Residue, then its C-alpha position, 0 to 999 in steps of 0.5 A: m448538492k445533497k450529501l449521500s447517506h451511509d445507506e445510499i453510499s452502501k448500495s454502490r459498494s461491494t460486500i464481503e460476499t461480492l469481493h471476488t467480482v471486483k477488479k483488483l488493482p494489480v498491486y501488492v503492498v509490502l510494509n516493512s517494520i512500520r512502528s505505528s498500529y494506527n498507521v497500519g490500520s489506516i493503510f488497511r482502510t486505504s488498501d480496501g478503498a483502492m482494492i489492492e491485490k494483497l498486503f504483506l506485513c513484515g518485520y515488526t509491523p503490528h498486525p491483526p488482531k492487535k486492537e490498535v490496528l483493528k481500531t483504525a482498520l474499521g473492519s477492512q482487515e476482512s476485505v483486504n487479502w493480507e498475511y504476515s511474514k517476518n522477512p520482507k526479503d522472502v516476500i520480495t523474492e517470491l513476488k519477483k519470481k511471479g514477474v512482479k516489479i518491485c517499487a520502493l516508495e522512497l527518495t533515491e538518486s533515481s526515484v521518479p515522481h509518482y505521477n510519471l508512472t505508466k501502465e507498464i508498471f503493473p503488476m507491481a509491489l509497492l514497498i513501504g518502509n519504517e516511518i523514521t528510517g524508510v526503506s533499508q538499502e538492503l531492500l532497495d537493492m532488491c527493487d526495480m525502481s523507486i518512486e517519490i512524492p515531491q515535497y515543496g515545504i521544509k519537511q522531507s517526507l509525509n506520514v507513511a499512511v498519507a504517502y501510501g494513500i497518495a501513491v496507491f490512488e495514483l496507481r489506481r488512476i493510472f491502472d483505470a485510465 
């Protein structure tokens, strides 16, 4: 086993110029009032890795050109289609009009494990809430469903960027299957 060099890895990757040819994951991500710039930057990088359709930054979520976001995004803010919108309800309403299913990454009385989804979920929007309070009930009321990542330890949740990574790459696996 030989570790690949950066140049070897880069040969099989897209570039900014060829992004339009990549088959994007039909997932829109709505971040609402994420506190940490570093979590947002990490979500940008993960969004690039999964090649999502679009990232919406809402509420008080920090966004480029904030330097802490850019530090962890490592340039992925250039490859991920994104926009800032103050009100997440406006974004969700517009996505619903386009036939996009709205899915919260949140523990609810009817949430299903993230690994039980099927291709019928696409196109979908994954709604991610605040690190402490999660997705508000007001926004949950606008959702078609919620998914959860089962927890087996004493904590009730994962870091928001970690949870997003698990969920979006499971969605990528389902879509590509």
